[in-house]
C-alpha positions as CSV (number, residue, x, y, z in Angstrom):
1,X,-0.1,1.5,-10.0
2,X,0.7,5.1,-10.4
3,X,-2.9,6.1,-10.0
4,X,-3.3,4.0,-6.8
5,X,-0.1,5.5,-5.3
6,X,-1.3,9.0,-6.1
7,X,-4.7,8.3,-4.5
8,X,-3.1,6.8,-1.4
9,X,-0.7,9.9,-1.1
10,X,-3.6,12.3,-1.4
11,X,-5.7,10.4,1.2
12,X,-2.8,9.8,3.6
13,X,-0.5,12.8,3.2
14,X,1.8,11.8,6.1
15,X,2.1,8.2,4.8
16,X,5.3,6.4,5.6
17,X,6.4,2.8,5.2
18,X,8.8,0.5,6.9
19,X,10.3,-2.3,4.9
20,X,9.8,-5.5,6.9
21,X,11.3,-7.9,4.3
22,X,13.2,-7.6,1.1
23,X,14.2,-10.6,-1.0
24,X,15.8,-10.8,-4.4
25,X,16.4,-13.8,-6.6
26,X,17.2,-14.0,-10.3
27,X,15.3,-11.3,-12.1
28,X,12.8,-10.7,-9.3
29,X,12.7,-8.6,-6.1
30,X,10.0,-8.7,-3.4
31,X,9.3,-6.3,-0.6
32,X,6.9,-6.5,2.3
33,X,6.1,-3.0,3.7
34,X,4.1,-1.8,6.7
35,X,2.5,1.6,5.9
36,X,1.1,4.0,8.5
37,X,-0.7,7.3,7.9
38,X,-3.6,9.6,8.8
39,X,-6.7,9.5,6.6
40,X,-6.9,13.2,5.8
41,X,-8.2,13.0,2.2
42,X,-10.9,11.2,0.3
43,X,-10.1,7.5,-0.3
44,X,-12.1,4.9,-2.2
45,X,-15.2,7.2,-2.0
46,X,-14.8,7.6,1.8
47,X,-14.6,11.1,3.2
48,X,-11.6,11.9,5.4
49,X,-11.9,10.4,8.9
50,X,-8.8,11.8,10.6
51,X,-8.1,8.2,11.8
52,X,-4.6,6.8,11.9
53,X,-4.4,3.5,9.9
54,X,-1.8,0.8,9.4
55,X,-1.8,-1.6,6.5
56,X,0.7,-4.0,4.8
57,X,1.5,-4.5,1.2
58,X,3.7,-6.9,-0.7
59,X,5.3,-5.9,-4.0
60,X,7.0,-8.2,-6.5
61,X,8.9,-6.7,-9.5
62,X,10.6,-8.5,-12.4
63,X,13.4,-6.6,-14.1
64,X,14.9,-6.9,-17.6
65,X,18.6,-7.0,-18.2
66,X,18.9,-3.2,-18.1
67,X,17.3,-3.0,-14.6
68,X,13.9,-1.7,-15.9
69,X,10.8,-3.1,-14.2
70,X,8.9,-5.1,-16.8
71,X,6.3,-6.8,-14.6
72,X,4.8,-5.8,-11.3
73,X,2.5,-7.6,-8.8
74,X,1.1,-6.0,-5.7
75,X,-1.0,-7.2,-2.8
76,X,-2.5,-4.6,-0.4
77,X,-4.6,-5.4,2.7
78,X,-7.5,-3.2,1.6
79,X,-10.0,-5.0,3.8
80,X,-8.0,-4.3,6.9
81,X,-7.5,-0.7,5.8
82,X,-11.2,-0.1,5.1
83,X,-12.1,-1.7,8.5
84,X,-9.8,0.7,10.3
85,X,-11.5,3.6,8.6
86,X,-15.0,2.4,9.5
87,X,-16.1,1.8,5.8
88,X,-16.4,-2.0,6.4
89,X,-17.5,-3.5,9.7
90,X,-14.8,-5.4,11.5
91,X,-15.5,-9.1,12.0
92,X,-16.4,-10.1,15.5
C-alpha cells in the first residue's frame, strides 16, 4: 500500500481527495474517496500526459484493540483512471 501511495503521489503531485462516505462498525472502518489530480509524473509505465484525472477508491481497515490497523483492503478504479490517461481505450 505504501508503495502504491508513493507512486500515485509522484505521478499526481497535486492529488487531492474528497471523502464521499465514511462508515464504521465494530472493529472496521470504510471510506469512499474521490481523488483528482494532474498526471505530471510516470505512472504504471505511462509517461506524464498532463491530463487531469478523477478516480474513486474504497478503503476498508480493521483495527485491533489499541487502534492499530491490522488488516487493509482497497479497491481503486484503475481501469477508469487508465482510460482517462489514454493508456486503455474507452469502451464505446
